[in-house]
Each structure stands twice: as C-alpha cells, then as structure tokens.
C-alpha positions as CSV (number, residue, x, y, z in Angstrom):
1,M,5.8,-4.7,4.8
2,F,3.2,-1.9,4.9
3,A,1.0,-3.9,7.3
4,K,4.0,-4.5,9.6
5,H,4.8,-0.7,9.4
6,L,1.3,0.1,10.6
7,E,1.5,-2.5,13.4
8,N,4.6,-0.7,14.6
9,K,2.8,2.7,14.7
10,P,0.2,2.3,17.5
11,E,0.4,6.1,18.2
12,L,-1.2,7.0,14.9
13,K,-4.6,8.6,15.1
14,P,-7.4,6.5,13.4
15,S,-7.9,9.1,10.7
16,T,-4.1,9.2,9.9
17,R,-4.0,5.4,9.8
18,E,-7.0,5.4,7.4
19,N,-5.4,8.0,5.2
20,Y,-2.1,6.0,5.1
21,L,-4.1,2.9,4.2
22,Y,-6.1,4.8,1.5
23,L,-2.9,6.2,-0.1
24,Y,-1.0,2.9,0.1
25,E,-3.9,0.8,-1.3
26,G,-4.9,3.4,-3.8
27,Y,-1.6,4.6,-5.2
28,I,1.5,2.9,-3.9
29,S,0.4,-0.8,-4.1
30,P,-0.9,-0.7,-7.7
31,N,2.3,0.9,-9.0
32,L,5.0,-0.5,-6.7
33,G,3.4,-3.3,-4.7
34,K,4.4,-6.3,-6.7
35,R,8.1,-5.2,-6.7
36,T,10.5,-6.7,-4.1
37,V,12.5,-4.2,-2.1
38,D,15.9,-5.4,-3.4
39,P,15.5,-4.4,-7.0
40,L,13.6,-1.2,-6.1
41,R,15.9,1.7,-7.0
42,Y,16.0,5.4,-6.6
43,S,15.2,5.8,-10.3
44,D,12.0,3.7,-9.9
45,L,10.8,6.0,-7.1
46,R,11.8,9.1,-9.1
47,S,9.9,7.8,-12.1
48,F,6.8,7.0,-9.9
49,Y,6.9,10.6,-8.4
50,I,7.3,12.2,-11.8
51,K,4.4,10.3,-13.3
52,M,2.2,11.2,-10.3
53,V,2.7,14.9,-10.9
54,T,2.7,15.0,-14.7
55,S,0.2,12.4,-16.0
56,G,-1.1,10.5,-13.0
57,V,-0.6,6.8,-12.2
58,K,-2.7,3.7,-11.7
59,M,-4.8,3.9,-8.6
60,W,-7.2,1.4,-6.9
61,D,-10.8,2.7,-6.9
62,R,-12.4,1.4,-3.7
63,K,-15.9,2.1,-5.0
64,T,-15.6,0.0,-8.2
65,G,-12.9,-2.4,-7.0
66,R,-10.8,-1.8,-10.1
67,L,-7.7,0.0,-11.2
68,C,-8.1,3.3,-13.0
69,Q,-5.9,6.2,-14.0
70,S,-5.5,9.0,-11.3
71,R,-5.4,12.7,-12.1
72,P,-2.0,14.3,-11.7
73,F,-1.1,15.1,-8.1
74,R,-0.1,18.5,-6.8
75,V,3.5,18.4,-5.7
76,S,2.4,19.5,-2.2
77,S,0.2,16.4,-1.9
78,M,3.2,14.1,-2.5
79,G,4.5,14.5,1.0
80,M,2.2,11.9,2.5
81,I,3.1,9.3,-0.1
82,H,6.8,10.0,0.3
83,S,6.4,9.7,4.1
84,I,4.7,6.3,3.8
85,L,7.4,5.0,1.4
86,H,10.2,6.4,3.4
87,S,9.0,4.8,6.6
88,V,8.3,1.4,5.0
89,L,11.6,1.2,3.2
90,Q,13.8,2.1,6.2
C-alpha cells in the first residue's frame, strides 16, 4: 500500500519522498507492516504512538540491515509519521 501511495504522489520533492521512505521502512513497517488493514484499529495506532514517545519502538537500521530499538521520539517529530499513515490508510 505504501508503494502505491508514493506512486500516486508525483508532486513530492525527491527529498520528501526519501524522508517518507526512510520513516516508513525505518519505523512504520517494522512495527505495523505485517498487519493487514482490516484488523488495524485505532487502539493499535494509539499504542504505537505512545511507545514511540515513551520508550521507542523497533526500527530498521539501514546501515546494519537489522532491527534495533529506537530512542523515544519527540512529540513534534510524530507529525510526519502520522501524515504517512493517514495518507496510506485513507
């Protein structure tokens, strides 16, 4: 779904596209990527957001090619992740 979302956004600047891809591959996919959309509930997303700002979540490290634990996010940094999820799930 995310790849289709990016295909439908030709107006994105290359840097924005790369940032979306980094956030999706790094944070969203390792934590929510194996779920189908049907059973994905508001409570799942809320839990994901809470973990991101309190203890960190799994993230994909491009350098090592492995999953690792992220540092907690600042609430202000969550906007981009929310924007990606909101657009993909519409």
